[in-house]
N, C-alpha and C positions, 0 to 999 in steps of 0.2 A: 712440478713447478716448485722451485726452492723458495723458502721463506726469506724475505728481504732482511738484510742485516740492519739492526737498529744501532747505528754508530753514534748517534747524538742523543744526549739527554737534555731536555729542557726543564729546568727546575723552576717551578712557579710557587712562590710563597703566598701567604694568606692575604696580602693587600695588593695582589697583582693579577686578580682573576678577570682577565679580559681577553677577548679574541684579538684585540689590538696590542696585546703584550708583544713588545718588539723582539724578544727572544723567540717567542712562538712563531711570529711572522717570518723570522729568518730561517726557520727549520723546515725540512722536507717531511711531510707527514708519513710517507712510507718508510723512512729510515730513522725515525725519531721516536723517543718515548718521553712522555710528560711525567715528571716526578712531582708528587705533592705529598707533603708530610704534615700531619697534625702532631706537633710536639707538646706533650704535656709539660715538660720542663719549661719550655718557652712560655706557655700559658700561665705558669706560676712564678715567672721571674719577678713580677710585682703582683699585688693583690688587685688584679684587673676586675672591673665591674663585670658581673655575670653576663649582662646583655652584650657587652663588648665581645666577650669570648664566644657567645652564641652566634653573634653576627658574623664573625670571621670564620668560624668553623662551618657554619651553615653555607656561607657563600662559597667556601672551598668545595664542599660536597656537591652543591648544585652545579658549580662550574665543572667539576670533574665529570658529572653526568653529561653536561653540554658538550664537553670535549669528546667523550665517547660517541655521542650521537653524531658528531661531526666527522667521525672516523679516526680520531687520534687514539693511539695506544697509551693508556694511562696507568701508571704504577702508583697507587694511592695507599698511604699508610695511615690507618685510623688509630688514634689514641697511642701513637708511638711514644715510648718513654722520653725520647729526645731526638734531635735531628741526626746526631752522629750515628746512632745504631741503625736507624732506618736507611740513612744514606749508604752505610756499609752493605746492608742487605741488597739494596738496589744495584750498587756497583758490582757486587759479586754475581748478581743475576743477569745483568745486561752488558757489563763490561764495555761501556761506551768509550769511543775514542776522544770525544769532546763533550763538554758540558756548556750549555747556553743558559745565561741568566740575564734577566733585566736588572738594571741598577736597583739596589736596595734603597729604601727611603731612610733607614736608620743607620747611623754611623756604627754603633756597636754590633748590630746585626750583620752589616756588611763585613766587618772585621772577622766575626765568628764564622760566617759561611766560607769566606775565602781561606781561613786557616784550615778548615776541614778539607778544602779542595787543593791544598798546597801540593805542588808537584804534578798536577793534572792539567791537561789542556782545557782552558776555560775562556770563553768569550763573553764579555759583558756588553750589553746593548743599552742604549739610552732609554730613560723612563718614558713611557708613552703618555703620561698624564701631566707633563710639565712642558710649557711652551718655551721657556728660556733655556739658554745654555750658559755655561760658566763665563764665557767671554762677554755675554750680554751684561753681566753684572760687573765683572772685573774691569771691563773697559771704561766704566763710569767712574772708577776710582782714579783720581789724579795722582795719588800716592798710595803706597801699601796700607797706610794707616788711615786713609781718608774715609769719611763716613758718607754713605749714599742714602738719601731719604727714600721712603717708599714712594712718595709722589713722583720723584725723578724717575725711578725705575718703572713705575706704572705708566708714565707717559711713553717711555721707551717701548713697553710691551704693546701699548695701543698702536704705536707707529709700526711695530713689527707685524702685528696681526691684522691691522686695518680695521679693527673693531671700533665702531662708533667714530669713524673718521670720515671727513669730507676732504679728500686729497690729503694735504699735510696739516689740515686744521681739524680740531675736534668738533663733532656734531654739536649743535646748540651753542657754539661759541665759547664753551668753557670745558676744561678737563674734568672738573670735580664739582659736583652739586651737593657736597656734604652739608653745607649750611641750610639746605632745604630739607634735610633728613634728620632733624633733631627735635621734632615736635613732641611735646608731652601728649600722652594718650587722652583723647576725649572720653567722656562717659559712655558715649554710644558707638565706640569704635567697632566696626564690623570685623569679626575674626572668623575665618574659615579654617577649621582644623585640618591639618594635613591628613592625607589618606593613610589608613592603617592596613597592614597586610597580615591577616591571621596566619599562624604557623602551619605549614604543611607537614606531612609525615616526616620528611627529612629534618626539618627544624625541630620538631618534637623529639626526635631521636637525639639531636645535638643538645637540646635542653637537658635531657636525662644524662647525657655524657658530662656536661658542664657541672651539673649538680653532683655527679659522682666524683669528679676529680677536683672541683673547685667550690665545693659547698660552703666553705668558710669565707669565700670572697664577698665583698660588699655588693649591694644591689639585689635585684630580684630577677627571676626569669619569667615571672607571670606577666600577663597583659602585654604580650609581644605585639609590636607594631611595625617593625622594620622590613623593608624589602631585602631579599637575599638573591635575586636574579636581576640581570640587566633588563629583562622585559618589565618587571615590576618597578625597577628604579626609573625607567623611562616614563612609566605611568605616574610615578610620584612627581617627576619633573613637570609633566604636562599639567598635573593638578596645581602645582605652584604657579605656573605661568597663567593658567586660566583663572584661578580663584584668589591668589594672594599677592601677585607681583604688583598690582595697582596700588595697594596700600602698604607695601613693604617699605618703600623709601621713606616717606614722611615720618613713619612711626617706628623705624627700625631701632631707635634708641629707647623706646618706651618699655616699661615693665608693669605688668598687671598681675596681681595675686591670683593664683590658680590657673594661670595661662602660660605654661612654659614655652609654647611654640609661637604664639601670636601669629604674625603674618610672615614669619621667616620661612626659608625654603625647606629646611631639614634635609638638604641634599648632601651635606658634607660627608656623612658616613658612606655614601655611595661613590662620591668623587674620590675619597681617600682610599677606597678599596678597588678602584678602577672600574666599577660598574658603570659609571658615567664619566664622560670626558669633559673637563672644564671648558675647552674651547667650543665644543658643540653646544653647551649651555649658553655661553656668551653669544654665539651666533643666533640662537633662538630668542634670547632676550632682546638682542638688537632688532631682530625681525619684528618682535611685538611692538617695539617703538615705531619702526618704519611703517607698520600697518595701522598706527595710531590706536593700538590696543593697550598701551601702557605708557605712563609718563616718563620723560627722560630722566628725572631725578631718581626714580625707582630703578630703572634699567641701568643707569650709570653706576648707582650704588651697588647693585648686584654684581655687575661686571668688575667693578673695582675690587671687590672681595676676592674674585677668582684670579684674574690676570694681574692684579695689583698686589694685594696683601699676601695671597697664597704663594705666588711666585717669589715675592720678596722674602718671606720667612724661609722658604726652601733654600734660596741662595745665601742668606745670612747663615743659616745652619751649616751648610756645606763649606762655606768660606772659613768659619771660625771654630768648628768642632775639631778635636774634642775639648779643647780648653774652655770654650764658651760656656759649657754646661756647668762648670764649677765656679763661675763668677759670682761674687758677692760684694759688690762695690759699696754697699751701705752697711756691711757688717751685721746683717740681720741673723739672729741665732735662736729666736724663740721657737718652741715646738708647736706643731700644728694642733689646734684645739680639737678635742674629741668630737665636737659637734660637726666637724667637716665630714665625719663618717656616720654620725647618728642622725644629724638634722635636728637635734634637740637643743634649741636655743630660743630665748624669748624675743630675740630680734626678728620681727615679722618678715623683713626682707630676706634675711639669711635663711630663715626656716623654710620659706617658700621656695627659694632657689635651690636649696639643698634637697628638699623633698623631691623636686623635679629631677635632680641629678641621681638620687638614689633610685627613683622609680624608672627613669628612662635612660640614664646615662647621658643626659643632655641638659644644656642650658644655652640660651642664645648669647651672642657675643657681648652684649652690654651687661647681662647678669654675670658673665664670666669676668669681665674687665672691671666693672664699677661696683660690683658687690663682692664676689668671691676673691678676685684678685686684689681689689682695693683694700679689703679688710686685711688680707695677708701683708700688703705693703705697709699700711700705717701701723699695724700691730708689730711689725718687725719679725715676721715669721721667716724661718730658714728657707732660702730660695730653692735648694735642691729638694728638700722635703716637700715643699709646696708644689714644685714642678712634678714630682713623682705622683702626688695626689691627683693633679690634673690629668696626667698620663694614664693613671689607673681608671679614673672614674668616667671618662668621656668616650662614647662609642666612636667618635671621629678623631680621637686623640692618639697621635703617634709621637715618637721622640722628636722628629723633625718639626712637627706642628707645635708641640708644647714648649720646647726649649726657647725659641725666640719669642713666643707669645708670653710665657711666664717669666723666664729669667730676664728677658728684655722689656717687653711691652708692659706687663703687669707690675713687676717688682723693681724695675729700674736697676736691677742688680748687675747689668752689663756696663754700667758707667755712662749710659746714654747713647749706645750705638744704634738701637732700634728706635727709641723715642727721645725727642729732644727735651722732654721734661717728664717727671713722674706723674702718672695718672692717679693722683691722690685726690680724694674728694670727701667732704663732710656729708652729714645727713641732708644738708640743703639740696644737694644734687639729687639724692634719692627721693626726697619729698617732691621735687619738681617733676621728675620723670616717671613717677610711679604712683600707685595708690597704697603703697605699703604702710606709710606712716599713720594713716587713719586706722585706728584699731590696734596699733602697736602700744605696748605698755611704756615704751621709751619716748621721751619728748625730743623731737628733732630740732627744737629751737634753742635748747640749752646745752651746756657742755660740762658743768661741774656739779650740778645738783644730783641727788640720789637717783632720780629717774631720767637723767640725761642720756641721750642716745650715745652708745659707745663709739659710734663713728665720729662724733664730734670731738670728744676728749682725745681719742687716739689720733685724729687728724692733726689737731693743734700740737699735740705732743710730738708727732712725727716731724712737723716743721721745726719745732724747737730743737729736737735732737740733731737735725741735719742742717741747721741754719747756715753754718759757715760754708759748707760745700754748695748748697743751693744758692747762696748769695752771688755766686759766679755765673748763674744761669739767668739770662735776661728774661726768659719766660716766667721766672718765679719772682721777679722783682716786685710786682704789684702786691701779691699776697704776703710777701715778707715785710713790705712796708706796713701793711695792716697789722701784722704780728708785732712789729716793733713799737706800735702805739699802745699795746696792752700793758696794764699796770702789773707790778711785780707780784702782788697778792693773787691776781688772776692766773699768772703764769705758774706760780707755785701750786695753785689749786688744780690746774690742768695736769701738771706732772704728778701730783699726788693721786688724782683720779685714775690716770693711766696706769700708774704703778699698782694700784689696788686691783684693777682689772686683770693684770698679769698675775699678780700674786694670788689672786682668787681662783686660779686655774681656769680662767675664761668661763666662769659660771655666769653667763649673761644671756 
């Protein structure tokens, strides 16, 4: 009996490890080989958090084992110096007639891989973890330059999927319950910590590999907690729906010292590596509401993050790249403070958020937007440098995730394409939505005194620096009118205080 010819190679990269991978599903098992490559060069492209690297490489190794157990022929390259050398070995060994790939999520990665495969027969299949297609987004644009809001796109995705819909109407009579999801944390808020998954033998081997090749990268490999298989990721999802979904909505904007996860799902690392599918999670969340096991505001808020915001940033990224990544509409040029990598700052809020990032490669969305991103915005930090830090440091962070979220949402560097106004805030917001200001050496009530919170002086200085351009934004009119009532000596004191923070090397 002759050995069947393996005429097709299915190349699966590190964030595509799912049996629902569309390239894999299109292939015939008996005539295909699955190619998987651990590229050390790719792992060192930026100084990625060690836990991020462990997560990706461990998921890859576990998925390769799963494929073998399912009967697939797998050609796996551990610790390859780069993609190109491993690919050449594979092509010489198997000489496939065609290569199947699922869409890459990152623009530069897609360009790199396709350049390696130039001249070969390649089929690209749509990504399995996104609901929308390009036409869904493009058809909403009345003109090429028109801006489409996330809310408009989200409603289109609700209609397309039927999630939380009663015919053509939204369940509960409203599309969005965000106003019910902004409560400050009570002192007795119940917090159920997410499930943790101790490292197995494969993950321990990957940890050693990451320390070997990437020992100088930020973060730590100790206290491992993440799932690396679909089975465990499904268990993590069940745990969220059972123990945290009820309280997720009302307090999703809350921040509490020493609690990096609160009642958030912590499922994004698994969704963005294809261990979990966003639509299956939305269906389960909807089911919990229909069974009266979770309130609508929590369920809708969770679903909006997945088929609203996640789909929206994916479409913005692919519509506007590669130019989008280089935008800097506010001409911000300041370098990233050292404390973003060390966590060493006297600001209690930033210290706590950064310690969680360094430990876990994670911070929930409000800490990202209203602490880490907000500081970068009002301090005038360079957008690309800030974007790269977010890309490096978060286990769920990929280029397609971070560019619209950082360049657009956090830093308003895109000129207002993603957000209709800059998400700038003073210490007043932090004091309202967290317990950080109690016990912090900085005073959240003042702006120019020696012990004033840096968020205050930087916030007002930010508005002063960009007064003219923001005066054309109706959503900024109220705060700008307040600024215009300030006396000259106060304005000069604010500018002097902000200048001293910068010139002092951000020693705050």
